Phi, psi and omega in degrees: 000028189295338189288347176272338185308137173076012173280165187290144170293317177265096186292353175306335184277350190291128179083359177256132172265099189254019184290322181298314179291330173300307185298318177300319181288319180289331182276319187250349182284150173280122183286122179240136172258124185241134180278159174297133180094353179285145185255132172278321170226154177238121179314134177090349174258160181298131173287136188233330200242155168229134180225140171269127177280107175274328179212132172112201183202140178247158170236142169264122189239137171244154179250132175262104183307309190298321185269334183074028180237147167267144178231136178276119180259344182182177183216156172228127187258174177309140177081003175248170174267146174233124180186156177267083192264135009267004186291336175287347180288332182242013186058035178282164182300127186291137184275333191227160168261135179249118195239138176288125183265357174192172176302132189228151169239124183231160171250117186246141174229161175283150174302325178297321178301313178299312182302321181294319172298323179290315185294331188260356181224114182304325175300320178290325180301324173292325187292324178307304182300318186287323183296316188293317177299321178289325174296321178300307184295325179297311181294306176313312179296322184296307180315303178302327182299331180298341187252329184267347178235155176279163177306320184296316185291323177296321179292316181295321178297319174302311182288332175292315181291309188227072182299340181290335182306308188295328178284327183268342189252154175288157175302318183301310183291321177299321177295319178294320172309307183281359178057048177224176181277155172299329182292320179295321183294322176301311179304311176299322179299319182284330173298314186288323184288312181260007171069023177252104176268131183220000000 
């Protein structure tokens, strides 16, 4: 699987030139320093923000009321954007909580500000559509992966594609993202690291 190494964890960025948006956030965005556990968006509240991550990492969390548990559905790393997109554009209710997974520095603009950029520039309007298409493909692909790959294969694909994920994130969050238990993930890590498959 070497052809996948060093690709983005968040594949929605592939084929997109988001430099203009990065520059806009750096120039016009409010600089925020966020502590680990601090939320950028809260599930059930109006989504408001788009942020460029200068330093740190965020995780996307959903809560299962019946089980009383939180699940990690994704991450945003340094050099990426973090938002509950497209809900933030219109202030729709956020589907996820977005939480700093470590001390972070971000440049934040409002979703309404980004929507105005999309509305006032035909080139940016095309970007809006492309981002949505790419996000759909990424999420749909991850959903299908739960059916077409075993947990072991999903873990291997994750570390082949993004070895830094294993070093930066907690075992609990990686297990939640892969939809397996931390105990089973520990077993997979040992097997993959030492080549002992059982």
